[in-house]
DSSP file (Angstrom, degrees, kcal/mol; ACC not computed):
  #  RESIDUE AA STRUCTURE BP1 BP2  ACC     N-H-->O    O-->H-N    N-H-->O    O-->H-N    TCO  KAPPA ALPHA  PHI   PSI    X-CA   Y-CA   Z-CA
    1    1 A M     >        0   0    0      0, 0.0     4,-1.0     0, 0.0     6,-0.2   0.000 360.0 360.0 360.0 -35.3    0.0    0.0    0.0
    2    2 A L  T  4> +     0   0    0      2,-0.2     5,-2.6     1,-0.2     3,-0.5   0.923 360.0  49.7 -63.7 -43.3    2.9    2.3    0.7
    3    3 A L  T >45S+     0   0    0      1,-0.2     3,-1.6     3,-0.2    -1,-0.2   0.919 110.3  50.2 -60.2 -43.5    4.3    1.8   -2.8
    4    4 A N  T 345S+     0   0    0      1,-0.3    -1,-0.2    25,-0.2    -2,-0.2   0.669 106.3  56.4 -71.1 -16.1    0.9    2.5   -4.4
    5    5 A A  T 3<5S-     0   0    0     -4,-1.0    -1,-0.3    -3,-0.5    -2,-0.2   0.415 129.6 -95.5 -92.3   0.2    0.7    5.7   -2.3
    6    6 A G  T < 5S+     0   0    0     -3,-1.6    -3,-0.2     1,-0.3    -2,-0.1   0.465  73.3 146.9 105.3   2.1    4.0    6.9   -3.8
    7    7 A A      < -     0   0    0     -5,-2.6    -1,-0.3    -6,-0.2    -2,-0.1  -0.515  53.6-111.3 -71.5 136.9    6.6    5.8   -1.2
    8    8 A P    >>  -     0   0    0      0, 0.0     4,-1.9     0, 0.0     3,-0.7  -0.366  22.6-120.0 -64.6 148.0    9.9    4.8   -2.7
    9    9 A I  H 3> S+     0   0    0      1,-0.3     4,-2.6     2,-0.2     5,-0.1   0.820 113.2  58.8 -62.1 -30.6   10.7    1.1   -2.4
   10   10 A L  H 3> S+     0   0    0      2,-0.2     4,-2.0     1,-0.2    -1,-0.3   0.862 104.8  50.6 -66.5 -33.7   13.9    1.9   -0.4
   11   11 A T  H <> S+     0   0    0     -3,-0.7     4,-2.5     2,-0.2    -2,-0.2   0.922 110.9  48.2 -66.1 -44.3   11.7    3.6    2.2
   12   12 A V  H  X S+     0   0    0     -4,-1.9     4,-2.6     1,-0.2     6,-0.2   0.904 109.3  54.0 -62.5 -41.3    9.4    0.6    2.4
   13   13 A Q  H  X>S+     0   0    0     -4,-2.6     5,-1.9     1,-0.2     4,-1.0   0.925 110.8  46.0 -57.8 -45.6   12.5   -1.6    2.7
   14   14 A T  H  <5S+     0   0    0     -4,-2.0     3,-0.4     2,-0.2    -2,-0.2   0.915 112.1  50.0 -64.7 -44.3   13.6    0.4    5.7
   15   15 A I  H  <5S+     0   0    0     -4,-2.5    -1,-0.2     1,-0.2    -2,-0.2   0.898 114.0  45.1 -61.8 -41.3   10.2    0.4    7.3
   16   16 A L  H  <5S-     0   0    0     -4,-2.6    -1,-0.2    -5,-0.2    -2,-0.2   0.620 109.3-124.8 -80.1 -12.4    9.9   -3.3    7.0
   17   17 A G  T  <5 +     0   0    0     -4,-1.0     2,-0.3    -3,-0.4    -3,-0.2   0.730  50.8 160.7  77.6  22.3   13.4   -3.9    8.2
   18   18 A H      < -     0   0    0     -5,-1.9    -1,-0.2    -6,-0.2    -2,-0.1  -0.603  31.6-160.3 -78.4 134.6   14.5   -5.9    5.1
   19   19 A K  S    S+     0   0    0     -2,-0.3     2,-0.4     1,-0.1    -1,-0.1   0.801  80.2  51.1 -79.8 -30.9   18.2   -6.2    4.6
   20   20 A N  S >> S-     0   0    0      1,-0.1     4,-1.1    -7,-0.1     3,-1.0  -0.919  73.1-144.1-114.3 131.8   17.9   -7.1    1.0
   21   21 A I  H 3> S+     0   0    0     -2,-0.4     4,-2.5     1,-0.3     5,-0.2   0.793  99.9  66.5 -62.9 -27.9   15.8   -5.1   -1.5
   22   22 A D  H 3> S+     0   0    0      1,-0.2     4,-1.8     2,-0.2    -1,-0.3   0.837  96.4  55.4 -63.5 -31.4   14.8   -8.3   -3.2
   23   23 A T  H <> S+     0   0    0     -3,-1.0     4,-1.2     2,-0.2    -1,-0.2   0.925 109.1  46.6 -64.6 -44.0   12.9   -9.4   -0.1
   24   24 A T  H >X S+     0   0    0     -4,-1.1     4,-1.7     1,-0.2     3,-0.5   0.922 110.7  52.6 -63.8 -44.0   10.9   -6.2   -0.3
   25   25 A R  H 3< S+     0   0    0     -4,-2.5    -1,-0.2     1,-0.2    -2,-0.2   0.846 102.7  59.3 -61.1 -34.5   10.2   -6.6   -4.0
   26   26 A R  H 3< S+     0   0    0     -4,-1.8    -1,-0.2     1,-0.2    -2,-0.2   0.867 114.3  35.6 -63.1 -36.0    8.9  -10.1   -3.3
   27   27 A Y  H << S+     0   0    0     -4,-1.2     2,-0.2    -3,-0.5    -1,-0.2   0.664 103.2  88.8 -91.3 -18.3    6.2   -8.8   -1.1
   28   28 A A     <  +     0   0    0     -4,-1.7     2,-0.4    -5,-0.1   -19,-0.0  -0.576  49.4 179.7 -86.6 142.8    5.5   -5.6   -3.0
   29   29 A R        -     0   0    0     -2,-0.2     2,-0.4     2,-0.0   -25,-0.2  -0.940  17.3-147.7-142.5 119.3    3.0   -5.4   -5.8
   30   30 A L        -     0   0    0     -2,-0.4     2,-0.1   -27,-0.1    -2,-0.0  -0.716  24.7-123.8 -83.1 132.6    2.2   -2.2   -7.7
   31   31 A Y    >>  -     0   0    0     -2,-0.4     4,-2.1     1,-0.1     3,-0.6  -0.445  21.7-115.0 -71.8 150.8   -1.3   -2.0   -8.9
   32   32 A D  H 3> S+     0   0    0      1,-0.3     4,-2.8    40,-0.2    41,-0.2   0.841 116.6  57.5 -56.8 -35.3   -1.8   -1.5  -12.6
   33   33 A G  H 3> S+     0   0    0     39,-0.4     4,-2.3     2,-0.2    -1,-0.3   0.880 106.4  48.7 -64.0 -37.7   -3.4    1.9  -11.9
   34   34 A T  H <> S+     0   0    0     -3,-0.6     4,-2.5     2,-0.2    -2,-0.2   0.922 112.0  48.6 -66.8 -44.5   -0.2    3.0  -10.2
   35   35 A V  H  X S+     0   0    0     -4,-2.1     4,-2.5     1,-0.2    -2,-0.2   0.930 112.4  48.8 -60.8 -46.2    2.0    1.7  -13.0
   36   36 A A  H  X S+     0   0    0     -4,-2.8     4,-2.8     1,-0.2     5,-0.2   0.911 111.0  50.0 -61.7 -43.4   -0.2    3.5  -15.6
   37   37 A T  H  X S+     0   0    0     -4,-2.3     4,-2.3     2,-0.2     5,-0.2   0.927 112.0  47.2 -62.3 -45.1   -0.1    6.7  -13.7
   38   38 A H  H  X S+     0   0    0     -4,-2.5     4,-2.5     2,-0.2    -1,-0.2   0.905 112.4  51.1 -62.9 -40.8    3.7    6.6  -13.3
   39   39 A Y  H  X S+     0   0    0     -4,-2.5     4,-3.0    -5,-0.2     5,-0.2   0.954 111.9  45.2 -60.7 -51.1    4.0    5.8  -17.0
   40   40 A Y  H  X S+     0   0    0     -4,-2.8     4,-2.2     1,-0.2    -1,-0.2   0.879 113.7  49.7 -64.8 -37.4    1.8    8.7  -18.2
   41   41 A C  H  X S+     0   0    0     -4,-2.3     4,-1.9    -5,-0.2    -1,-0.2   0.935 113.9  45.5 -64.7 -45.2    3.5   11.2  -15.8
   42   42 A A  H  X S+     0   0    0     -4,-2.5     4,-2.4    -5,-0.2    -2,-0.2   0.920 113.6  48.9 -65.0 -43.6    6.9   10.1  -17.1
   43   43 A M  H  X S+     0   0    0     -4,-3.0     4,-3.0     1,-0.2     5,-0.2   0.872 108.3  54.2 -65.3 -36.3    5.9   10.2  -20.7
   44   44 A A  H  X S+     0   0    0     -4,-2.2     4,-2.2    14,-0.2    -1,-0.2   0.903 109.8  48.1 -62.5 -40.1    4.4   13.6  -20.3
   45   45 A E  H  X S+     0   0    0     -4,-1.9     4,-2.4     2,-0.2    -2,-0.2   0.919 112.4  48.4 -65.8 -43.5    7.7   14.8  -18.9
   46   46 A V  H  X S+     0   0    0     -4,-2.4     4,-1.7     1,-0.2    -2,-0.2   0.937 113.1  47.6 -60.6 -47.4    9.6   13.2  -21.8
   47   47 A E  H  <>S+     0   0    0     -4,-3.0     5,-3.2     1,-0.2     6,-0.7   0.871 110.7  52.4 -63.3 -37.0    7.2   14.7  -24.3
   48   48 A S  H ><5S+     0   0    0     -4,-2.2     3,-1.2    -5,-0.2    -1,-0.2   0.927 108.8  49.1 -63.8 -45.0    7.5   18.1  -22.6
   49   49 A R  H 3<5S+     0   0    0     -4,-2.4    -1,-0.2     1,-0.3    -2,-0.2   0.812 111.9  49.5 -64.8 -29.8   11.3   18.0  -22.8
   50   50 A M  T 3<5S-     0   0    0     -4,-1.7    -1,-0.3    -5,-0.2    -2,-0.2   0.485 115.8-117.6 -86.7  -2.9   11.1   17.1  -26.5
   51   51 A G  T < 5S+     0   0    0     -3,-1.2    -3,-0.2    -4,-0.4    -2,-0.1   0.742  77.2 127.1  75.2  23.6    8.7   20.0  -27.1
   52   52 A L  S   <S-     0   0    0     -5,-3.2     2,-0.3     1,-0.2    -4,-0.2   0.735  73.1  -2.8 -86.8 -23.3    5.9   17.7  -28.1
   53   53 A Q  S    S-     0   0    0     -6,-0.7     2,-0.7    -9,-0.2    -1,-0.2  -0.989  70.5-101.4-160.3 161.9    3.2   18.9  -25.8
   54   54 A D        -     0   0    0     -2,-0.3    -6,-0.1     1,-0.2     4,-0.0  -0.838  34.2-163.0 -88.7 118.2    2.4   21.3  -22.9
   55   55 A V    >   +     0   0    0     -2,-0.7     3,-1.5     1,-0.2     2,-0.4   0.851  12.3 177.7 -77.6 -36.2    2.5   19.2  -19.8
   56   56 A G  T 3  S-     0   0    0      1,-0.2    -1,-0.2     2,-0.1     4,-0.1  -0.565  77.5  -9.6  66.3-122.1    0.7   21.3  -17.3
   57   57 A D  T 3  S-     0   0    0     -2,-0.4    -1,-0.2     2,-0.3     3,-0.1   0.305 105.8 -95.4 -93.7  10.5    0.5   19.3  -14.1
   58   58 A G  S <  S+     0   0    0     -3,-1.5     2,-0.5     1,-0.2   -14,-0.2   0.367  95.9 101.5  97.6  -5.9    1.7   16.0  -15.7
   59   59 A F        -     0   0    0     -4,-0.3    -2,-0.3   -15,-0.1    -1,-0.2  -0.953  67.2-133.2-117.0 128.0   -1.7   14.5  -16.4
   60   60 A A        -     0   0    0     -2,-0.5    -5,-0.1     1,-0.1    -4,-0.0  -0.494   8.5-154.1 -72.4 146.5   -3.3   14.6  -19.8
   61   61 A S        +     0   0    0     -2,-0.2    -1,-0.1     4,-0.1    -2,-0.0   0.366  54.1 117.5-104.7   5.7   -6.9   15.7  -19.8
   62   62 A D  S  > S-     0   0    0      1,-0.1     4,-2.0     4,-0.0     3,-0.4  -0.458  72.2-122.1 -74.9 148.3   -8.0   13.9  -22.9
   63   63 A P  H  > S+     0   0    0      0, 0.0     4,-2.9     0, 0.0     5,-0.2   0.835 108.7  58.6 -58.6 -35.6  -10.7   11.2  -22.5
   64   64 A A  H  > S+     0   0    0      2,-0.2     4,-2.1     1,-0.2     5,-0.1   0.917 108.1  45.7 -62.7 -42.2   -8.6    8.4  -24.0
   65   65 A H  H  > S+     0   0    0     -3,-0.4     4,-2.1     2,-0.2    -1,-0.2   0.930 113.9  48.8 -65.2 -45.6   -5.9    9.0  -21.4
   66   66 A L  H  X S+     0   0    0     -4,-2.0     4,-2.5     1,-0.2    -2,-0.2   0.902 110.9  50.4 -62.6 -40.7   -8.4    9.1  -18.6
   67   67 A L  H  X S+     0   0    0     -4,-2.9     4,-3.2     2,-0.2     5,-0.2   0.893 107.9  53.4 -64.5 -39.0  -10.1    5.9  -19.8
   68   68 A A  H  X S+     0   0    0     -4,-2.1     4,-1.8    -5,-0.2    -1,-0.2   0.912 110.8  46.9 -61.8 -41.6   -6.8    4.1  -20.0
   69   69 A L  H  X S+     0   0    0     -4,-2.1     4,-1.0     2,-0.2    -2,-0.2   0.934 114.9  45.5 -64.8 -45.8   -6.1    5.1  -16.4
   70   70 A V  H >X S+     0   0    0     -4,-2.5     4,-0.9     1,-0.2     3,-0.6   0.920 112.3  51.2 -64.7 -43.7   -9.5    4.0  -15.2
   71   71 A D  H >< S+     0   0    0     -4,-3.2     3,-0.5     1,-0.2     4,-0.5   0.857 104.4  57.9 -63.2 -34.0   -9.4    0.7  -17.2
   72   72 A S  H >< S+     0   0    0     -4,-1.8     3,-0.8     1,-0.2   -39,-0.4   0.803  99.2  60.1 -67.1 -26.5   -6.0   -0.1  -15.7
   73   73 A L  H X< S+     0   0    0     -4,-1.0     3,-1.5    -3,-0.6    -1,-0.2   0.833  93.8  64.3 -67.2 -31.3   -7.6    0.1  -12.2
   74   74 A Q  T << S+     0   0    0     -4,-0.9    -1,-0.2    -3,-0.5     4,-0.2   0.725  94.6  60.5 -66.3 -20.2  -10.0   -2.7  -13.1
   75   75 A N  T <  S+     0   0    0     -3,-0.8    -1,-0.3    -4,-0.5    -2,-0.2   0.590  95.2  79.6 -82.7 -10.1   -7.1   -5.1  -13.4
   76   76 A G  S <  S-     0   0    0     -3,-1.5     2,-0.9    -4,-0.3   -45,-0.0  -0.128 100.9 -81.0 -85.0-173.9   -6.1   -4.5   -9.8
   77   77 A T        +     0   0    0     -2,-0.0     2,-0.4     0, 0.0    -1,-0.1  -0.812  61.2 169.9 -92.8 104.2   -7.6   -6.1   -6.7
   78   78 A L        -     0   0    0     -2,-0.9     2,-0.1    -4,-0.2    -4,-0.0  -0.905  29.2-133.0-119.7 143.7  -10.7   -4.0   -6.0
   79   79 A N     >  -     0   0    0     -2,-0.4     4,-2.4     1,-0.1     5,-0.2  -0.319  42.8 -91.7 -80.9 176.8  -13.5   -4.5   -3.6
   80   80 A D  H  > S+     0   0    0      1,-0.2     4,-2.1     2,-0.2     5,-0.2   0.887 126.1  50.3 -60.2 -42.4  -17.1   -4.1   -4.7
   81   81 A D  H  > S+     0   0    0      1,-0.2     4,-2.1     2,-0.2    -1,-0.2   0.909 111.7  48.4 -63.4 -41.9  -17.3   -0.4   -3.8
   82   82 A Q  H  > S+     0   0    0      2,-0.2     4,-2.6     1,-0.2    -2,-0.2   0.891 109.6  52.4 -66.3 -39.1  -14.1    0.4   -5.6
   83   83 A Q  H  X S+     0   0    0     -4,-2.4     4,-2.3     1,-0.2    -1,-0.2   0.898 109.6  49.5 -63.5 -39.6  -15.3   -1.5   -8.7
   84   84 A E  H  X S+     0   0    0     -4,-2.1     4,-2.5     2,-0.2    -2,-0.2   0.894 110.6  50.5 -64.5 -39.8  -18.5    0.5   -8.7
   85   85 A T  H  X S+     0   0    0     -4,-2.1     4,-2.5     2,-0.2    -2,-0.2   0.921 110.4  48.7 -64.4 -44.2  -16.5    3.7   -8.4
   86   86 A V  H  X S+     0   0    0     -4,-2.6     4,-2.5     2,-0.2    -2,-0.2   0.916 112.1  49.4 -61.8 -43.0  -14.3    2.7  -11.3
   87   87 A H  H  X S+     0   0    0     -4,-2.3     4,-2.5     1,-0.2    -2,-0.2   0.917 111.0  49.4 -62.1 -43.1  -17.4    1.9  -13.4
   88   88 A A  H  X S+     0   0    0     -4,-2.5     4,-2.4     2,-0.2    -2,-0.2   0.901 111.0  50.0 -63.8 -41.0  -19.0    5.2  -12.5
   89   89 A L  H  X S+     0   0    0     -4,-2.5     4,-2.5     2,-0.2    -2,-0.2   0.929 111.2  48.7 -61.5 -45.6  -15.8    7.1  -13.5
   90   90 A R  H  X S+     0   0    0     -4,-2.5     4,-2.4     1,-0.2    -2,-0.2   0.925 112.3  48.1 -61.6 -45.3  -15.6    5.3  -16.8
   91   91 A T  H  X S+     0   0    0     -4,-2.5     4,-2.3     1,-0.2    -1,-0.2   0.908 112.3  49.2 -62.3 -43.1  -19.2    6.0  -17.6
   92   92 A A  H  X S+     0   0    0     -4,-2.4     4,-2.6     2,-0.2    -2,-0.2   0.893 110.5  50.1 -65.2 -40.7  -18.8    9.7  -16.6
   93   93 A I  H  X S+     0   0    0     -4,-2.5     4,-2.5     2,-0.2    -2,-0.2   0.928 111.8  47.9 -64.0 -45.0  -15.7   10.1  -18.8
   94   94 A L  H  X S+     0   0    0     -4,-2.4     4,-2.3     2,-0.2    -2,-0.2   0.897 112.2  50.3 -62.0 -40.1  -17.4    8.5  -21.8
   95   95 A D  H  X S+     0   0    0     -4,-2.3     4,-2.5     2,-0.2    -2,-0.2   0.921 111.4  47.6 -64.1 -44.9  -20.4   10.8  -21.2
   96   96 A L  H  X S+     0   0    0     -4,-2.6     4,-2.4     1,-0.2    -2,-0.2   0.909 112.0  50.2 -62.6 -41.9  -18.2   13.9  -21.1
   97   97 A A  H  X S+     0   0    0     -4,-2.5     4,-2.4     2,-0.2    -1,-0.2   0.900 111.0  49.0 -64.0 -40.6  -16.4   12.8  -24.2
   98   98 A E  H  X S+     0   0    0     -4,-2.3     4,-2.3     2,-0.2    -2,-0.2   0.919 111.5  48.8 -65.8 -43.3  -19.6   12.3  -26.0
   99   99 A R  H  X S+     0   0    0     -4,-2.5     4,-2.4     1,-0.2    -2,-0.2   0.899 112.1  49.3 -63.0 -40.1  -21.0   15.7  -25.0
  100  100 A E  H  X S+     0   0    0     -4,-2.4     4,-2.5     2,-0.2    -2,-0.2   0.908 110.3  50.3 -65.7 -41.6  -17.8   17.4  -26.0
  101  101 A A  H  X S+     0   0    0     -4,-2.4     4,-2.4     1,-0.2    -2,-0.2   0.901 111.6  48.7 -63.0 -40.3  -17.9   15.6  -29.4
  102  102 A T  H  X S+     0   0    0     -4,-2.3     4,-2.4     2,-0.2    -2,-0.2   0.914 111.1  50.0 -64.3 -43.3  -21.5   16.7  -29.9
  103  103 A R  H  X S+     0   0    0     -4,-2.4     4,-1.5     2,-0.2    -2,-0.2   0.916 112.2  47.0 -61.7 -44.4  -20.6   20.3  -28.9
  104  104 A V  H  X S+     0   0    0     -4,-2.5     4,-1.1     1,-0.2    -1,-0.2   0.906 111.6  51.0 -64.7 -42.1  -17.7   20.4  -31.4
  105  105 A A  H  < S+     0   0    0     -4,-2.4     3,-0.5     1,-0.2     4,-0.3   0.893 108.5  51.9 -62.7 -40.2  -19.8   18.9  -34.2
  106  106 A E  H >< S+     0   0    0     -4,-2.4     3,-0.8     1,-0.2    -1,-0.2   0.812 104.6  56.9 -67.2 -29.9  -22.5   21.5  -33.6
  107  107 A Q  H 3< S+     0   0    0     -4,-1.5    -1,-0.2     1,-0.2    -2,-0.2   0.787 104.4  53.3 -70.3 -26.4  -20.0   24.3  -33.8
  108  108 A H  T 3<        0   0    0     -4,-1.1    -1,-0.2    -3,-0.5    -2,-0.2   0.492 360.0 360.0 -87.3  -2.8  -19.0   23.1  -37.3
  109  109 A I    <         0   0    0     -3,-0.8    -1,-0.2    -4,-0.3    -2,-0.1   0.465 360.0 360.0 -85.3 360.0  -22.6   23.2  -38.6
């Protein structure tokens, strides 16, 4: 849980009292959502350095990116309430994307 909350693995190793980092890695599991978030943040930084996009706070706001993050959460270990929350987020993102597409289409008419 500490890793998924952003704690460095060396900090977790120290807290758990492991002498070898491999012991900590054996017990640690990053949730897919955490991995996806780290990936998108890192890629946004890379793209920013290459001048490919304006990063802002490190999170893309496009619906496809948000859906990828939400979908990656479904692969983790979620309780029923969390699964309902992920489903609600996905539905809301799709609804917002559809409304935006409709708005853009109406502007072009």
